[in-house]
Structure formats: structure tokens, C-alpha cells
C-alpha positions as CSV (number, residue, x, y, z in Angstrom):
1,M,9.8,-13.2,-18.9
2,E,11.7,-15.2,-16.1
3,A,14.8,-14.7,-18.3
4,S,14.4,-11.0,-17.6
5,L,13.3,-11.0,-13.9
6,R,16.9,-10.0,-12.7
7,R,18.9,-7.6,-14.6
8,H,17.1,-4.8,-16.9
9,D,18.9,-2.3,-18.8
10,T,15.9,-0.5,-20.4
11,I,12.9,1.3,-19.3
12,Y,9.3,1.0,-21.1
13,V,8.5,4.2,-22.8
14,G,5.8,4.5,-25.9
15,G,5.0,0.7,-26.0
16,E,8.9,0.0,-26.3
17,W,11.7,-1.3,-24.4
18,I,14.4,1.6,-24.8
19,K,17.7,2.9,-23.3
20,P,17.4,5.2,-20.3
21,S,19.1,8.7,-20.6
22,T,21.6,7.8,-18.1
23,T,23.8,4.8,-17.1
24,D,23.0,5.0,-13.1
25,T,21.6,1.9,-11.8
26,I,19.9,0.6,-8.8
27,E,20.6,-2.5,-7.2
28,V,18.0,-4.7,-5.4
29,I,18.5,-6.8,-2.3
30,N,17.1,-9.8,-1.2
31,P,16.8,-8.7,2.4
32,A,16.6,-12.7,3.6
33,T,20.1,-13.0,2.2
34,E,21.4,-9.7,1.8
35,Q,22.5,-10.7,-1.6
36,V,22.2,-8.3,-4.7
37,I,19.6,-10.1,-6.8
38,G,18.8,-7.3,-9.6
39,V,20.0,-4.5,-11.3
40,V,17.7,-1.7,-12.8
41,P,18.1,1.6,-14.5
42,A,17.8,4.5,-12.3
43,G,15.9,7.1,-14.5
44,G,16.6,10.9,-14.8
45,P,14.6,14.0,-15.9
46,E,15.0,13.4,-19.6
47,D,13.4,10.0,-18.9
48,V,10.5,11.2,-17.5
49,D,9.9,14.1,-20.3
50,A,10.0,11.2,-22.6
51,A,7.7,9.1,-21.0
52,V,5.4,11.9,-19.8
53,A,5.5,12.8,-23.7
54,A,4.4,9.3,-24.7
55,A,1.8,9.3,-22.3
56,R,0.7,12.6,-23.6
57,G,0.7,11.2,-27.1
58,A,-1.7,8.7,-26.2
59,A,-4.0,10.6,-23.9
60,D,-6.4,11.7,-26.6
61,E,-7.4,8.2,-28.2
62,W,-7.3,6.5,-24.8
63,A,-9.7,8.8,-23.2
64,A,-11.9,8.7,-26.4
65,T,-12.0,4.6,-26.2
66,P,-15.2,3.5,-25.4
67,P,-15.2,2.1,-21.8
68,D,-16.2,-1.4,-23.1
69,K,-12.9,-1.3,-25.3
70,R,-10.8,0.2,-22.2
71,A,-12.6,-3.0,-20.0
72,A,-11.4,-5.4,-22.9
73,H,-7.6,-4.3,-22.8
74,L,-7.8,-4.5,-18.6
75,A,-9.2,-7.8,-19.3
76,E,-6.1,-8.6,-21.0
77,L,-4.0,-7.2,-18.6
78,R,-5.3,-9.1,-16.1
79,D,-5.0,-12.5,-17.6
80,A,-1.4,-11.8,-18.5
81,L,-0.6,-10.9,-15.0
82,N,-2.5,-13.8,-13.8
83,A,-0.6,-16.3,-16.2
84,H,2.8,-15.1,-15.0
85,R,1.4,-15.3,-11.4
86,R,3.6,-17.8,-9.6
87,T,6.6,-15.6,-11.2
88,A,5.4,-12.8,-9.9
89,A,5.0,-14.4,-6.1
90,M,8.6,-15.7,-6.5
91,L,9.7,-12.3,-7.5
92,I,8.4,-10.3,-4.7
93,T,9.3,-12.8,-2.1
94,S,13.2,-12.5,-3.4
95,E,12.9,-8.7,-3.6
96,L,10.4,-7.8,-0.3
97,G,11.0,-11.0,1.7
98,A,7.2,-11.7,1.9
99,P,6.6,-15.4,3.1
100,V,5.6,-17.0,-0.3
101,R,2.5,-18.5,1.7
102,I,1.2,-14.4,1.3
103,A,3.3,-13.6,-1.6
104,D,1.0,-15.2,-4.1
105,R,-2.3,-14.9,-2.2
106,I,-2.1,-11.4,-1.1
107,H,0.4,-9.6,-3.2
108,V,-0.4,-11.0,-6.8
109,G,-3.8,-12.4,-6.0
110,T,-5.2,-9.2,-4.7
111,P,-3.9,-7.0,-7.7
112,V,-5.3,-9.7,-10.1
113,Q,-8.7,-9.2,-8.1
114,V,-8.8,-5.4,-8.5
115,L,-8.0,-5.4,-12.3
116,D,-10.9,-7.8,-12.4
117,S,-13.3,-5.4,-10.3
118,Y,-12.4,-2.6,-12.6
119,V,-13.3,-4.6,-15.8
120,D,-16.7,-5.2,-14.0
121,L,-17.3,-1.6,-12.9
122,L,-16.8,-0.2,-16.4
123,A,-19.6,-2.4,-17.9
124,T,-21.8,-0.6,-15.7
125,Y,-20.2,3.0,-14.6
126,E,-22.4,5.9,-16.2
127,F,-19.8,8.5,-17.4
128,Q,-22.4,11.2,-17.7
129,E,-25.7,12.1,-15.9
130,R,-28.6,14.2,-16.3
131,I,-28.7,16.5,-13.1
132,G,-32.3,18.9,-13.8
133,H,-31.4,20.7,-17.1
134,S,-27.8,19.8,-17.1
135,L,-25.8,17.2,-18.6
136,V,-22.7,16.1,-16.4
137,L,-19.8,14.4,-18.0
138,S,-17.2,12.7,-16.4
139,E,-13.9,12.8,-18.4
140,P,-10.4,11.7,-17.3
141,V,-8.0,14.1,-15.7
142,G,-5.3,13.3,-18.1
143,I,-1.6,12.3,-17.6
144,V,-1.1,10.6,-14.2
145,G,2.1,10.5,-12.3
146,A,1.9,7.0,-10.2
147,I,4.5,6.4,-7.5
148,A,4.4,3.0,-5.7
149,P,5.6,2.2,-2.4
150,W,7.8,-0.8,-1.5
151,N,5.5,-2.7,0.8
152,Y,2.9,-3.8,-1.4
153,P,4.6,-3.1,-4.5
154,L,2.4,-4.7,-7.2
155,H,-0.9,-4.4,-5.3
156,Q,-0.4,-0.7,-5.0
157,A,0.4,-0.1,-8.5
158,V,-2.0,-1.8,-10.0
159,A,-4.7,0.0,-7.6
160,K,-3.4,3.3,-9.2
161,V,-2.8,2.0,-12.9
162,A,-6.4,-0.1,-13.2
163,A,-8.2,3.0,-11.7
164,A,-6.2,5.4,-13.7
165,L,-6.7,3.6,-17.0
166,A,-10.3,2.4,-16.3
167,A,-11.1,6.3,-16.1
168,G,-9.1,6.8,-19.5
169,C,-6.3,8.4,-18.1
170,T,-2.7,7.7,-19.5
171,V,0.2,6.8,-16.5
172,V,3.5,7.1,-16.0
173,L,4.8,4.2,-13.1
174,K,7.5,5.1,-10.8
175,P,8.2,2.1,-8.7
176,A,10.0,2.1,-5.3
177,E,13.3,1.9,-5.2
178,E,13.7,-1.3,-3.4
179,T,11.4,-3.2,-5.0
180,P,11.3,-2.7,-8.8
181,L,11.7,-5.8,-10.3
182,N,7.9,-6.6,-10.0
183,A,7.3,-3.4,-12.1
184,F,9.2,-4.7,-14.9
185,L,6.7,-8.1,-14.7
186,L,3.9,-5.4,-15.1
187,A,5.3,-3.6,-18.0
188,E,5.9,-6.9,-20.0
189,A,2.3,-7.9,-19.1
190,V,1.1,-4.7,-20.5
191,H,2.9,-5.2,-23.5
192,E,1.8,-9.0,-23.8
193,A,-2.1,-7.4,-23.2
194,G,-1.4,-5.4,-26.2
195,L,-2.3,-2.2,-24.6
196,P,-2.1,1.1,-27.0
197,A,1.4,2.3,-26.9
198,G,1.7,5.5,-24.4
199,V,-1.2,4.2,-22.2
200,F,1.2,2.7,-19.4
201,N,5.0,3.9,-19.3
202,L,7.6,2.5,-16.7
203,V,10.3,4.8,-15.3
204,P,12.4,3.3,-12.6
205,G,14.5,5.6,-10.3
206,T,15.0,7.4,-6.9
207,G,12.6,9.7,-5.4
208,E,14.7,12.5,-5.2
209,V,15.2,12.0,-8.9
210,V,12.2,10.8,-10.8
211,G,10.0,11.3,-8.2
212,E,10.5,14.9,-7.9
213,A,10.6,15.0,-11.7
214,L,7.4,13.4,-12.1
215,S,5.5,15.5,-9.3
216,A,6.8,18.8,-10.8
217,H,6.4,18.0,-14.4
218,E,4.3,20.6,-16.2
219,S,2.4,17.9,-18.3
220,V,1.6,15.8,-15.3
221,D,-2.0,16.3,-14.6
222,M,-2.2,14.2,-11.2
223,V,0.0,12.5,-9.1
224,S,-1.1,9.4,-7.1
225,F,1.4,8.3,-4.4
226,T,1.2,5.8,-1.9
227,G,4.2,6.0,1.1
228,S,5.4,7.9,4.1
229,T,3.8,11.1,5.1
230,A,7.0,12.9,4.6
231,V,7.2,12.4,1.2
232,G,3.7,12.9,0.6
233,K,4.0,16.2,2.1
234,R,6.5,17.5,-0.3
235,I,4.7,16.2,-3.2
236,G,1.5,18.2,-1.7
237,E,4.0,21.1,-1.7
238,V,5.1,20.6,-5.5
239,A,1.8,19.8,-6.9
240,G,0.0,22.6,-4.8
241,A,2.5,25.1,-6.2
242,Q,1.1,24.0,-9.8
243,I,-2.5,23.5,-8.6
244,K,-2.4,20.0,-9.8
245,R,-4.4,17.1,-8.5
246,V,-3.0,14.8,-5.7
247,S,-4.1,11.2,-4.3
248,L,-2.0,10.6,-1.2
249,E,-2.3,7.5,0.7
250,L,0.1,7.8,3.7
251,G,1.0,6.3,7.2
252,G,-1.0,4.9,9.9
253,K,-1.3,4.2,13.7
254,S,-4.3,2.3,13.8
255,A,-6.3,1.1,16.6
256,S,-7.9,-2.4,17.4
257,V,-10.4,-1.6,19.9
258,A,-12.0,-4.4,22.0
259,L,-14.8,-3.4,23.8
260,P,-16.6,-4.7,26.8
261,G,-18.5,-8.0,26.0
262,G,-16.7,-8.7,22.6
263,D,-14.8,-11.8,22.4
264,L,-11.3,-10.9,23.7
265,A,-9.3,-14.0,22.6
266,T,-10.5,-13.3,19.0
267,A,-9.7,-9.6,19.0
268,V,-6.2,-10.1,20.2
269,K,-5.4,-13.3,17.9
270,V,-6.6,-11.2,14.8
271,T,-5.1,-8.0,15.7
272,V,-1.4,-9.8,16.1
273,A,-2.3,-11.3,12.9
274,N,-2.7,-8.2,11.4
275,V,0.2,-6.6,12.9
276,M,2.5,-9.5,11.9
277,L,1.3,-9.5,8.4
278,N,4.1,-8.6,5.7
279,S,6.6,-8.5,9.0
280,G,4.5,-5.4,10.0
281,Q,5.3,-3.3,7.1
282,T,1.4,-2.4,6.5
283,C,0.4,1.3,6.7
284,S,-2.8,0.4,7.9
285,A,-2.0,-2.3,10.5
286,W,-3.7,-2.3,13.7
287,T,-0.6,-1.5,15.8
288,R,-2.6,-0.3,19.0
289,L,-4.6,-3.3,20.8
290,L,-7.1,-1.2,23.0
291,V,-8.5,-3.3,25.8
292,P,-10.5,-2.7,29.0
293,N,-7.9,-2.1,31.8
294,D,-8.9,-4.6,33.9
295,R,-8.4,-7.5,31.3
296,M,-5.0,-6.0,30.2
297,D,-3.1,-9.2,31.7
298,E,-5.5,-11.7,30.0
299,A,-4.9,-9.7,26.4
300,A,-0.9,-10.2,27.4
301,D,-1.1,-13.9,28.0
302,I,-3.4,-14.5,25.0
303,A,-1.1,-12.3,22.8
304,R,1.9,-13.9,24.0
305,S,0.6,-17.5,23.0
306,V,-0.4,-16.5,19.6
307,V,2.8,-14.1,18.6
308,A,4.9,-17.2,19.5
309,R,3.4,-18.9,16.3
310,Y,5.1,-16.4,14.1
311,T,8.6,-17.2,14.1
312,C,11.1,-15.6,11.9
313,G,12.6,-17.7,9.2
314,D,13.2,-18.3,5.3
315,P,10.5,-16.4,3.4
316,L,10.8,-19.4,0.7
317,D,9.9,-21.8,3.4
318,P,6.0,-22.4,3.3
319,E,5.4,-22.8,7.0
320,T,7.3,-19.6,7.6
321,R,4.8,-16.5,8.7
322,M,7.1,-13.9,9.3
323,G,9.9,-12.7,6.8
324,P,12.8,-10.0,7.3
325,L,12.1,-6.1,6.9
326,V,13.0,-4.5,3.5
327,S,16.1,-3.1,4.4
328,E,18.9,-2.9,7.0
329,A,17.8,0.8,7.6
330,L,14.8,0.0,8.6
331,R,15.6,-3.0,10.9
332,T,18.0,-0.5,12.5
333,R,15.1,1.8,13.0
334,V,12.5,-0.7,14.1
335,R,15.2,-1.8,16.3
336,R,15.7,1.4,18.1
337,E,11.7,2.3,18.2
338,I,11.4,-1.0,20.2
339,S,14.4,-0.1,22.7
340,T,12.2,3.0,23.9
341,G,9.4,0.8,25.3
342,A,10.2,-0.6,28.5
343,P,12.2,3.1,29.8
344,Q,9.0,4.6,29.2
345,G,6.8,2.2,31.1
346,A,5.7,-0.7,28.8
347,E,5.9,-4.2,29.8
348,L,8.0,-6.5,27.0
349,V,5.1,-9.4,26.7
350,A,7.6,-11.3,23.5
351,G,10.2,-10.4,21.1
352,G,12.5,-7.3,22.0
353,A,15.1,-5.5,20.1
354,E,17.5,-8.4,20.3
355,P,18.1,-10.5,16.7
356,P,16.0,-13.5,16.6
357,D,18.2,-16.8,17.4
358,G,19.5,-18.7,14.6
359,L,19.4,-16.0,11.9
360,D,22.9,-14.7,11.0
361,R,21.6,-13.0,7.7
362,G,18.8,-11.2,6.7
363,F,17.0,-7.9,8.0
364,Y,14.8,-9.7,10.7
365,V,13.2,-8.5,13.7
366,R,11.7,-10.3,16.5
367,P,7.7,-10.0,16.4
368,T,7.3,-7.8,19.6
369,V,4.3,-7.0,21.8
370,F,4.3,-4.6,24.7
371,S,1.5,-4.4,27.4
372,H,0.4,-1.7,29.7
373,V,1.6,1.0,27.1
374,R,1.1,4.5,27.7
375,P,-1.2,6.1,25.1
376,D,1.3,8.7,24.2
377,A,4.5,6.3,24.4
378,T,6.7,6.7,21.5
379,I,6.0,2.8,20.5
380,A,2.1,4.1,20.9
381,V,2.4,7.1,18.6
382,E,4.8,6.8,15.8
383,E,4.5,4.7,13.0
384,I,7.3,1.8,13.4
385,F,6.2,0.0,10.0
386,G,8.0,-3.2,11.9
387,P,6.1,-6.5,13.8
388,V,5.4,-4.5,17.0
389,L,1.9,-4.3,19.0
390,S,1.1,-2.0,21.8
391,I,-1.6,-3.0,24.1
392,I,-3.1,0.2,25.8
393,G,-5.5,0.2,28.7
394,Y,-8.8,2.4,29.0
395,A,-11.0,2.9,31.9
396,D,-14.4,3.2,29.6
397,R,-15.8,3.8,26.3
398,D,-15.2,7.3,25.9
399,E,-11.8,7.0,26.9
400,A,-10.9,4.3,24.7
401,L,-12.4,6.8,21.7
402,W,-10.5,9.5,22.9
403,I,-7.1,7.2,22.7
404,A,-8.2,5.8,19.5
405,N,-8.5,9.1,18.0
406,G,-5.7,10.6,19.8
407,T,-2.8,10.3,16.9
408,E,-2.1,12.4,13.9
409,Y,-3.1,9.3,11.6
410,G,-6.3,8.1,10.6
411,L,-6.1,5.0,8.1
412,S,-7.6,2.0,9.5
413,G,-8.9,0.3,12.4
414,A,-11.0,-2.7,14.1
415,V,-13.8,-2.8,16.8
416,W,-14.6,-5.7,18.5
417,A,-18.0,-6.0,20.6
418,A,-20.9,-8.3,21.3
419,D,-23.2,-7.2,18.8
420,Q,-22.6,-5.8,15.3
421,D,-24.9,-2.8,16.6
422,S,-22.4,-1.6,19.2
423,A,-19.6,-2.1,17.0
424,V,-20.7,-0.1,14.4
425,A,-21.7,2.9,16.9
426,F,-18.3,3.1,17.9
427,A,-16.6,2.8,14.7
428,R,-18.8,6.1,13.8
429,Q,-17.1,7.8,16.2
430,M,-13.7,7.1,14.9
431,R,-11.5,9.5,12.7
432,T,-10.4,6.9,10.4
433,G,-11.1,5.9,6.5
434,Q,-12.1,2.1,7.1
435,V,-13.1,0.2,10.5
436,D,-13.2,-3.9,10.3
437,I,-16.5,-4.8,12.4
438,N,-15.9,-8.1,14.3
439,G,-13.4,-9.1,11.6
440,G,-15.1,-8.1,8.4
441,K,-12.6,-8.8,5.6
442,F,-11.1,-6.4,3.2
443,N,-13.3,-5.4,0.6
444,V,-11.9,-4.3,-2.9
445,L,-14.8,-2.4,-4.2
446,A,-15.1,-0.5,-1.1
447,P,-12.9,3.1,-0.8
448,F,-9.7,2.6,1.0
449,G,-7.8,6.0,2.6
450,G,-7.5,8.0,5.5
451,F,-8.1,10.7,7.5
452,K,-5.8,13.4,8.8
453,R,-2.1,12.9,8.3
454,S,-2.9,9.6,6.7
455,G,-4.1,10.8,3.1
456,I,-6.0,12.7,0.6
457,G,-8.3,10.7,-1.6
458,R,-9.3,7.3,-1.8
459,E,-8.6,3.7,-3.8
460,F,-10.5,0.9,-5.0
461,G,-14.3,0.5,-6.7
462,R,-16.3,3.6,-7.7
463,H,-14.4,5.9,-5.3
464,G,-10.8,5.3,-6.7
465,L,-12.1,5.2,-10.3
466,E,-13.5,9.1,-9.6
467,E,-10.2,10.2,-8.2
468,F,-9.0,10.1,-11.9
469,L,-12.0,12.0,-13.0
470,E,-12.9,15.6,-14.1
471,Y,-16.6,16.7,-14.4
472,K,-17.9,18.9,-16.8
473,S,-21.5,20.6,-16.5
474,L,-23.5,21.2,-19.9
475,Q,-26.3,23.4,-19.2
476,L,-28.9,22.5,-21.8
């Protein structure tokens, strides 16, 4: 598998590696070196047609496969992917710029864990139940177009593929243009695992061509997309015209709320770590830290000390905690957003728009913290998608809640309080899809997704499985 990681001239359709219909290609750039590290095909509408036809041809048999047999296939896929775990981690480091210290644990380890969770779920999940005099059947929605993002490319692809396959659906996967190489590794793992031909198909390409063709295809029953709110809106429009099921995991501008009496030092430390993870390229990052007005300076001092440990560097160095952003275009946009902070009244605590010292190559941005940020400032309301934290003050609990809920997004969040009951009471009033309570950890069995413009639907666990099911009632 390692020998084929850099240049690909085929796509995976119907259980075979075949030539695409076009000669167009996509170059993959290492964001740390700015060098081309791979080339993949840029598929066209004809390739989407072929992949969808293969998925349709395999759909009935896969849907009729008993859950324990589907679980066995997913277990084989889990093991095949885990066998190439080191290769996958190094690949994601090279195409995304993720530091090696998180590439294995998060970018590859979590997808393996997700696959394992669906193997276990299929052992207990009931695809039919009696409700009064009715027999209610849970049936797969059909053919799924899965469109994955670049920021957690393997993780988000597996989240969609594993749940859809567990539900009995067949899949056509379109990886992001920026990070497609890991998807080829996933396809090779699928092939090694011996999944039936046509159950999983891979068509790389641009969003404008392959993504649009998948979303608009009349034989695709559902589109599962993770990415920007703007693209999600377009997919919703296209799918809505066909009354097609969609699952959209979109943007975020999440709040980490330090309530009076809580452990402020821990709240600041963990929030900074959350924002700087993956160089800030995380949709669920807590990019707004809300603190009592009278503790603003204390929070800023703690943040300054913590963020100093997040120096930019070579992602291949095990000591590096901050790699580059994925592209030059994103770096330019993030620096532009940072430059709006001071003119709008915010105080720069650390970082800034200037390039990091000593890094002549790579799409790096300084880890940046602002304090005294107005709730309506650009850096407080727009999803920057870079390593930028805004510290915002509040007068009382009601204002903290108003600020926390005061954006168009509602994906994630955190609450820090003196006791769990107080934190939970506040979290219940937050309009967001998940909230970490006093440092609670991510759970692949719990539903993940957003309120408001952060999306539609949920991923992971039972709730993620049920996104891919239709329900049929038999009145007996």
C-alpha cells in the first residue's frame, strides 16, 4: 500500500480500480513544505454515474445482509485500516500538516474506534420493533453520497461510511481536494477487507464537479456532507429540489463559558488546547472563551502563558504542537481576520498576523489570543478556522448565556463551574449540539451535530446509524 500513496491514476468503482473518464488531475500540496506530494484523478460526472450504478447494483444484496454479517465486514475493515495505521498517520501529516503527535491518536485512532463502535452496535441494535399492533421496520435509505472535509479527512469519511454501511446502505465517497490521499488508503483497506463489490466506491474530484454531480444525481438517495455552511446550503438546495435526505455538519463558533466559582486556570488551559488543536482547523473548536469581567486580565495572563507552548514547527517533529494551515488561501484569510482584532477594540495577548519567526516555508499562522473582545467583533462572530481565541467578558450569568447563544452557529461548547449541577443547568440553556462539562471527553457513542446553521442531523453511535434509516410501519 505504501508504494501507491503518492500518485494515483485510477478510481475505485464496483470493487475494482478503474481508469477515470477524464485526464484531469488534482495536485496534493504538503502545507509544511509547499511541495507537491501527490497527484490524484479529478473525476467527472461520468465517473459519478459509474460509481452510483455500482452502488445501486450492490444495494439490494447489502441491505439484505444480516446485521451480524455486516458487522463482520466492518470488523475486517477496522482491522485492515488499523494494520496500516502508521502509514495513514504519516500520510495525513504530509497532506494536512497535522503534527505526528496527533495524527496517529486522533486522525487515525478515532476512525478505528468509530468502526469498532459500529461493530459493537450491530450486535444489539434492533432493526424492527412492535409498537402496539404495528411492526415497525428500520430499512436502509439506499445509496449515500458521502462528501468528506479536509480538516479531519479520514475521521469524517469513516464516520459517514461506517454508519451508512452498518445501516445497510451503499456508499460513493468524495474526499476533499486538499487531502484526498488518505481516502485511497481507505479504499485499499476496503478492498483488503473483502467488502462486496459496489458497497463502497471512491470518486475524487472537485466540489463543483463531483460534489455537485453526487448531490444532484437522481439515483443517490441521501447526501452526507461535512464542510462549510455555504457549501452545505448549496447541497441543501440541490437535494431539496429532489426531496432527498441530507445530513449536514457545518460551521461553528463555539463558546467555552467559565462561570464564577469554577476553576478558571483549567478552563483557560483546556480551551487554549482545544482551539490550537489541528492548528485551529476544527469546526467544533471553542474559539470564544467567556469569563467574568473582573477576571479578564487574569484569564489573559493564563492564556498568554499557555499559548507560549504552542510554537509552530515541522509537523514531523514529535515535539511540534502546531503545524501549518492546509493552504495558502486559508492562511491569507486567517491573517486577514486576525488583523481586524485590534481596530475593533480587542487587545492582542499573543500571536498576531505576522508570519512566525524562522519559518520561511509552509502555511503557518501564529497561535493567537485576543482579550477584551466585543461580542459583535468580527473575530467573535465569524468562523476563522485558524488558531485564534477570543476572550470575551460578561457581567452576569444571563449575559454569559446571551453571548454564548449569540451567533448563527450552534455546534459545540464547554461549561466550567464549581459543581456539575451548575454546569449542566447552564449547558441545558445553550443552543448547541454538544457541551463538555468541566472537561468531559469526546464520546464516539454520543450524537455529534449542530443547532441553527451548524447543520442538520447527527453522527456517531445509534443516532448516527439512524440518519441512514427509513422507517416502515406494518399494521397487523
